[in-house]
C-alpha positions in Angstrom: 230.4 -35.0 -15.4 230.0 -36.2 -19.0 227.2 -38.6 -17.8 225.3 -35.7 -16.4 225.7 -33.7 -19.6 224.5 -36.7 -21.7 221.5 -37.0 -19.4 220.6 -33.3 -19.9 221.2 -33.6 -23.6 218.8 -36.5 -23.9 215.9 -34.8 -22.0 212.8 -33.7 -24.0 213.0 -30.4 -25.8 210.9 -28.5 -23.2 213.3 -29.6 -20.4 216.4 -28.6 -22.4 214.7 -25.3 -23.2 214.3 -24.5 -19.5 217.9 -25.5 -18.8 219.1 -23.3 -21.7 217.3 -20.2 -20.5 218.5 -20.8 -16.9 222.1 -21.0 -18.1 221.8 -18.1 -20.6 220.2 -15.8 -18.2 223.0 -16.4 -15.7 225.9 -16.4 -18.0 224.6 -13.8 -20.5 226.1 -15.7 -23.5 225.2 -18.3 -26.0 227.4 -20.9 -27.6 227.6 -21.6 -31.4 229.8 -23.5 -33.8 231.9 -22.2 -36.6 234.3 -23.7 -39.1 237.9 -22.6 -39.9 236.6 -20.0 -42.3 234.4 -18.5 -39.5 231.2 -19.8 -41.2 228.4 -20.7 -38.7 227.2 -24.2 -38.4 223.6 -24.2 -39.6 220.9 -26.8 -39.8 218.4 -27.4 -42.6 214.7 -26.9 -41.7 211.9 -29.0 -43.2 209.4 -26.4 -42.0 208.8 -22.7 -42.6 212.4 -21.5 -42.2 215.2 -21.4 -44.8 217.7 -22.7 -42.1 218.2 -23.0 -38.4 221.0 -21.6 -36.2 221.6 -24.0 -33.4 222.6 -22.5 -30.0 223.8 -24.2 -26.8 223.9 -23.1 -23.2 227.6 -23.9 -22.6 230.8 -24.7 -24.4 230.7 -28.4 -23.4 227.3 -29.0 -25.1 228.4 -27.2 -28.3 231.7 -29.3 -28.3 229.7 -32.5 -27.9 227.8 -31.6 -31.1 231.0 -30.6 -32.9 232.7 -34.0 -32.0 229.9 -35.8 -33.9 230.1 -33.8 -37.1 232.0 -34.9 -40.3 233.5 -31.5 -40.7 235.7 -29.6 -38.2 233.8 -27.0 -36.1 234.9 -25.1 -33.0 232.7 -23.8 -30.2 232.6 -20.1 -29.5 230.5 -17.8 -27.4 228.7 -14.6 -28.1 227.3 -12.1 -25.6 223.6 -12.5 -25.2 223.0 -8.8 -26.2 224.9 -9.3 -29.5 223.1 -12.5 -30.2 219.7 -10.9 -29.7 220.3 -7.5 -31.2 222.7 -8.3 -34.1 223.1 -12.0 -35.0 219.4 -13.0 -34.7 218.3 -9.9 -36.6 220.5 -11.0 -39.5 219.5 -14.6 -39.2 215.8 -13.7 -39.4 216.4 -11.3 -42.2 217.8 -14.2 -44.2 214.8 -16.4 -43.4 216.2 -18.4 -40.5 215.4 -19.0 -36.8 217.2 -20.3 -33.7 217.2 -24.0 -32.8 217.5 -23.9 -29.0 219.7 -26.6 -27.5 219.0 -29.2 -30.2 219.7 -32.9 -30.0 219.2 -35.7 -32.5 215.6 -36.2 -31.5 213.9 -32.8 -31.2 214.4 -29.1 -30.7 212.5 -26.0 -30.0 212.6 -23.4 -32.8 212.2 -19.8 -31.7 212.4 -16.4 -33.3 214.1 -13.4 -31.7 210.9 -12.0 -30.1 210.1 -15.3 -28.5 213.6 -15.6 -27.1 213.4 -12.0 -25.7 210.0 -12.7 -24.1 211.3 -15.9 -22.5 214.2 -14.0 -21.0 211.9 -11.2 -19.8 209.8 -13.7 -18.0 212.7 -15.2 -16.0 
C-alpha cells in the first residue's frame, strides 16, 4: 500500500490535484498538520502570498509529510464545509492560500473561490 501512496505522491501537481478533489468530494474532509500547541503547519511562499496552508486528501499522505519534518506534527481532519467557510476565509484574510496536496517538487496553489469552483464542477 505504501508503494501506491508514494507513486501517487510523486505524480505531477495536476494529477495530484485531480486525486485530491476526487477524495475530498467523496470524504467531505481535508487533512492538515498541527503541532502540540495546535498551531497549523504552514509553508513559505516565494510568490504573491504571505504563506501557504498545505492540505492533503487523506490521513496517510499528511502523516507521510509529518514523518519527514524536523518538528513533531500530527495529522488531523476538518470537515470540508468548515475548511471552506471558516478556515480558508481566515487564511486568505491573513494573506495566505491553500497548497493542494503538495510534494517536494511542485504544488497547485488555490484560493477559496477556486476550490469551491472545482468542487462545484465535479
